[in-house]
C-alpha positions, 0 to 999 in steps of 0.5 A: 499259810501254805499259799499266797491266797491264804493271806485273808485266813492269816489276817483273821487268825492274827485278829483273833489271837492278837487283836485289831491293829490300827492299820496294816502296812503292805506292798502292792502285791495282788493278794495283799490288796484283794477285794476279799481282804479289804472287805474283811478289814473294813468289817473289823474297823481297820485299813490297808496302807500300801507302800509305793513300789520300790520302797521296801525300807519304808516298812519297819517290818522288813528289817525284822524279817531280815533279822529273823531269817538270819537268826533262823539260819543260825539255829539251823546251822548250829543244830544240824537240823534237816531243812524241812523243819525250817517252819518250826524254827521260824515259829519258835524264833518269832516267839523268842523275839516277842518275849524278849525285852529290847532297848526301845523307847516305844517298848518302855522296857517291856517285851513286845507281847506285853506292850501289844497285848498287856499279857506279861507272857510265859517263857517256861516252854522256851527256856526248858529246851533249845532248838532241835534239842535231844529229849525223851517223850512219853508214848503211852501206846507202847505196850508192856514190857517195852520202854514208854519213853522214846528218843526224839528232838524238840521242835518248839512249843506246840501252840493250841495243843494241850497246855502251855508246856506242850512241845512238838517232838520229832520221833525216830520214824520221822513223824511230829507229835505233840507231848507235854510229858517231855524231859531233857537228857540226863548227864549220864545219858549224854555220855553212855555209849549205848545212848550215843549209838541210839542218837546216831541211829536216830540221825540216820533214820531222820536223814533217810526220811527227810533228807540231809541236814544243813552241815552236810549239804554245806560240805557237799556244796563246798566240795564242788569246783564250779562256784556258779553251780554251787551258788545256783544249787544253793538258791534252788535248795534254799541254802545260803552259801558262806559268802552270803551268810556274811551279809545281811539279806533284805527281805523282798518279794516279787513286786519289791526291789531293793534300793540301790546304794552308791558305793562311795570309797573313803579318801585314804592316804598312801598308808591306807589311813582316812584323811582329815576325819574329824570324829563327832565324838571328840569332846574337845572340839568347839570348846572355848579357851583363854590363853595367858594374855586373856585372848579368847579362842575356840578349838577348831579341828585336829591337826594332821601331818602332811601324809594325812595322818592325825597327830597323836591318838584320841582318847575319851579321857583328856589326860590320855588324849595326845592329839594336837588341836588347832585353836582359832582366836578372836583376832584370826590367829591360829595356834597349836595346843595339845589336848592336855594343855586345853583341858588344864586351861579350861579347868583352871579358869572355872570354879568347883561347879565348872562355871567361869567367874570373870570380873564384871566390867559394865552393865550395858542393857536390860530387858523385861519379860512382860508375861512374868514380870510384876506390873506396877498396878500389881506391886502391892499385895493385901495380907492380914497384917496390912498392905505390903509390897511384893518382893520379887525380881522375876522377869528381869535380866541384865546384859553384862560386859565381862572383863574378857570382852564377852557379853551374856544375859544374867537374871536380876536375882543373881546380879542383886546378890553378887553386884547389888550396888552396881545394879542399883546405880544402873537402875537409877541411871536408866530411871527404872528404879520405880519398877516393882522389881527394884523399888523394894530394895534399890533405895535401901541399897543406895543409902547403905552402899558402903556397908554393902560393898564391904559385905558382899562376897559372892560373884556373878557367874557366867552360867551360859557356859560350863567347862568352855562349852555353851549350855543349852536352854531348850531342845531347839537350842541343842539341835541348833548348836549341834548343827553349828558344831557339826556333831550330835553330842547334845542330842545324843545326851538327850536321847540317852536320858529320854530312853532311860526315862521311858521305863518310868512313864506310860504314854497314852494314845492321842486323845486319851486323858489321865484316869480320875484321881491323877494330878497333872505335874510339869517338868523340865530339862537340865543341861550340864557338862561333866568335868570330863567334858561329857554332855549330860541332859536330865529330865526332872519334875517341877517339885517346887510347884507341887503341894507338900505331901501329907506323909514324911519326906525324910530320906537318910544319908550315911554319916561321914563318921560311918564312912571313915569307920568302914574305910578303917575296917576295910584297911585292917581286914585287907578288903577291897573298897568299891564305889558305884554310881547309881545313875538312873537307879532312881527309876527302879523305885515305884512312885507313891504319887498318882501324877501325870505329865503332858509330853513336850518336844523332848519326848519326840514330835510324835508324842507332843501333847500326849498324856504320860502316867508316871509310875516310877520315882523321877528326880525332882519329885518331893517324895522321890528320895524317900521312895527310892530309899525305902525301895533300896532298903527292901532290896538290901534286905532281900540280898541278906544285908542287915542295917547297922543300929548305930547308922541305919544307912550302913548295911552289913552281912557276914562273908568269907574271904578267899583264904577262908577267913570270916569277916 
């Protein structure tokens, strides 16, 4: 596009090569809102969205234009290229950007070109040559006996010229030609004195034809004494000074203005350190603990010295965290504890799964969900063997008063297993023992209470908290708790999980239904707290609601004896033992089922109600374990490993140690 008047031609070319977009977002510039452009867009079925004046940040493209300019400026500086070829550099950098996969949820692990056009793209013409790299190109017009190979510089792929491997080549006479018979310099050609002289002569001819390069201009400008003149000269020649290079430049045109950002200074102490900065990533903040006397408290904040410096140093590993914290107890008292003391206090009061098991003091209340609880008229079911009573406890919860004077709602199914006699007596006292959830087991429990009390070994666990942190029940609950605690630990964990899950699903546009033959399935979020107090969110499928597949669901696990033998073998051969967590490697295995989901709020407000096709194995699916195991076996064979006949989940391949010994 040579002038602003060519906007319509540029849009036509974009529509021909890429396709028709839903809308074009632009500013209020005259050439972008002209009648000619509007008529053309109406004819192809799209519209213009004009931004409000002075709001360039509302257009996402402004950010990438600035990033593109920085990348082009860096390429020009590193290659010492003349400035007149900046447009070739921009075109090449744009192709690199379109064919580079980014960590973006919208891209789902794909490149921008693949996501927009469906074409996987070819990077062969970009990988062979760097920007402004030396090369030899074939020129058949040179007569015998002269060499038909000419020295040149590569300016990027030549779109629309020849095949896909065709490159723009800058000749020594200053003209640019397109050639597909191009090769990089050989190693001996790079170091030969004759070749170095040819390259020096080439650079001098190009500088005489097209002007000086970036580095030479930069040196000349730095030698000037007047800084104002230097900056003005840089602006007039389109050159950025070193000081300007250190700052990101927001793209703007004549009718757009940058939004002013207030310069607010941080509060510092006399030593220049930040005052009272409570990091949102401190995993110990807002955790609940209990001291030796049984009093409950909450970690409020870090302790700072009189000069404003924090006491100790923070570390994500609680064992290395030496920061002192203030703990506020229920009676209003505030005491000081170290990070290690707090971590030990929490870990000693929970079971192996991280849940606390305080003694049940009393059952104080009950509640029933009428949507899920069985009604009295539906308490019997007719089967082949006759009429029988439904055995279910769903829809019922009890409010428990614990020995630590805290309250929590526990499902009836858990209370029935841990405290059956207490629940049965409570149901009789509240006259709810005739409800379907109690009628099938309460009479028997009352008759056999003495035997049951001696046989029960399990205890009800307080599942609403884990390692002192309150567990979430929904996305809204996570947002509310993060706002209450003044951090974003739960939302960050949710965003990380949904970003990693993006590669496993394919979001459809609004109103697009699943293809024929695909089955709908549901899923839910599982919230967790790890032993190092890291918050974790996991989105899993509701596999228990799907029918059993016709194929085998077997997924083998390595035997303990095999692990012991491998450890012994490693010790005898002085080998290092490595361990790794597969994390979300499950998502690398292709799914064997044709399932889809309807997105909920955890997928983002803009995606609620959309159909998402599942293309990878996801936790919770009935065939996910088998699919991942088969995928892992194929990968191990590709790496040259062989399965052990005694244990098919042990893989081996010959190797050589650093001293040359084979094992």
